[in-house]
N, C-alpha and C positions, 0 to 999 in steps of 0.2 A: 563575419565569422564563418569559418569553414564548416561545411556540413559533414562532419565525420560521424562514424558510428558511435564513438564515445560521447560526442556532443549530443547525439540523438538520445542515448540512454540517460544522460544527465537531464535533458529536457523532459523525458518521460518520467523521471523521478520527481521533478518539480510538479509536473502535471498530476501525478499520483497524489502527492501531498496536498495540492490545492483541491482536487476532487474529493479526497477523503475529508478534508477540513469542511468544505461546503456541505457535504452529505451529513457529517456528524453534527454540525451546527443545527441542521434541520431535525435530525433524529433526537437530539438532546431536548427539543421542545415537546417531545411526546411525553405523555404520562407514562409512569412505570408499567401500567397495565397494557397500554398500546405498544410499548417497546418490546414487551415479552409475549404479546398475544400470538396465538397460533394463526398462521397464515399459509396460503398456498405458494410454495416455492421449493427450491432444492433443499434448503434448511427450513425448519418449521416456524421461524420468527425472524424479525429484524435483529433482535438480540443475538440469536444463534448465528445468523449470517455474518454479522459484523465481528463477533468473537472469532469465527472461523477465519475470516480474512486476516485478522491480527495474528492469530497463532501460526498460520502458514507464513506470514511475513517474518515472524520471529525465527522460524525454522530455516527459511532460505537466506535471510539476511545474515544469520549466524554463520551459515555455511560459506557464504560469499566473503564475509569479513575474515574468517579463518583462512580461507584460500589466499586472499589478497595480502594478508599479513604473514603468510607462510607458517601458520600454526596448524597443529594437529586437528583433524576433523573431529567433530562432536560425535561420539559413539553412543550417546544417550539422548537422542532427540525427542524421546517421548515426554521429557520434562516440559516441552513447549505445548503439549496437548493435554496435560493433566493439571487441572481439570479441563474438560473440553470447552467449557465456557467460563473463563477466569473472571469475567466482569459481569456483575448482575445489573449495573446501571450504566447509562450512556456516558455520563460525565467522566467516570473513571476510565471507561473504554476509550473515549476520545483522547484523553491525556496519554494513554499508553500508545494509541495509534500514532499520535503526533511524534512520540519518541521513536517509534519504528520508522516513520517516514523520514525523520531527520537523519537517522542512521543510513537509510537507503540513499538519500540525496548525497550525503557525504561520500559514501562508497562510489556512487556513480560519477560524481564530479572529480574524483581523484583517479579515475580509471585512465590508463594509457592504452594506446592502440594495441601494443603487443600483449597486454594482459587479457584482451578479449578472447583469446584462444587458450588461456590457462585452464587447467582442469580444476573443477570444484568438486571435491569429494562430498557426497551426500549420503548419509546413512538412511537406507530404506529397509523395508521388511526383508527383502532378499539379500541384504548386506550392503556394503559400501559400494556405491556406484559413482561414476564421474561424469559430470556435465561440463561443457565449456561455459565460461562466464557469459558469452553471448546467448546461449540457449537458456541458461538459468534465468537471466534477466528477462528474456522474451517471455518465458513461462510465467515469471512472477508478475509482470505487468498485465499479462493476459488474465491471470487468475484474479487479480484485483479488479480489473474492469468487469469481468464476468460476474463476480459476486456483488460488486458494488451496484451493478445494474439490477440485480435481483432485489437488493435492499431498497433501491430507488423505486422499483415497481411496487414493492410492498408498501412503501411510504405513501403511494398514491391512494391507498385504501384507508388512510388515517385522516384526521383533521389537519395535519401539517402538509403544506404544499411541497412536493419534491423540488429541489433546486436544480437550476440549469448546470450541467456538468460537462457539456461538450463543446465549449467555445475557447478552450485554453490556447489552442494553436492559432487562432485568428487574430491578426494584428489589430483589427478595429475593435476588439473586445478588451483592450488594455484597461479601460476604466472599470469594467466588470471585475477584473482581478485585483486591481491596485490595493484596495483596503485589506482584502483577505491575504494577499501575499505579504503585506506589511505585518499583519498579525502573526504570520509564520516566520517573519524575519528575512523574507526574500523581497526582491523587486524585479520589475521588468528588465532593468538594465543588467542585473546579475544574471538573469536567465537567458536573455536574448543578446546581450553584449552591446 
């Protein structure tokens, strides 16, 4: 399989879905008290951090899908952040995150090389601004990794052991991924060809 930038983004989307799945399986083992407990991090709890990751995904995935389908930009993106924490429990949040991850995988697996430089209009506080598909996806994956790492670190302060999240790209770790990829409807063959 050729190592194109579109292929890289598709692989990152699968990695993102798998890492979220592993982390959320662990977080769903927490008591509701531990899930919402005040902790030291950028956001004050695991619940707040994971809700933030999801709402930002909704915001950027919506913008990406609209651009790729040549639809008008969303001029009311505040709806993605009101309420700031739409899910009080991990089970409902995990289900919604899986839906967002599926949308991102679909968008990234359908990308063509010429679409990478397309403009994606994104409504920000200062008004409508345009990012290239490449920059938007780079930011979105970095955002997920950044906050997922914070949730992972906070999980270390609970009775639930944080899961391994950093072996997705290693060929010798296929067995580690197989069952979880199947739960998500993916396979090694689909991802790596």
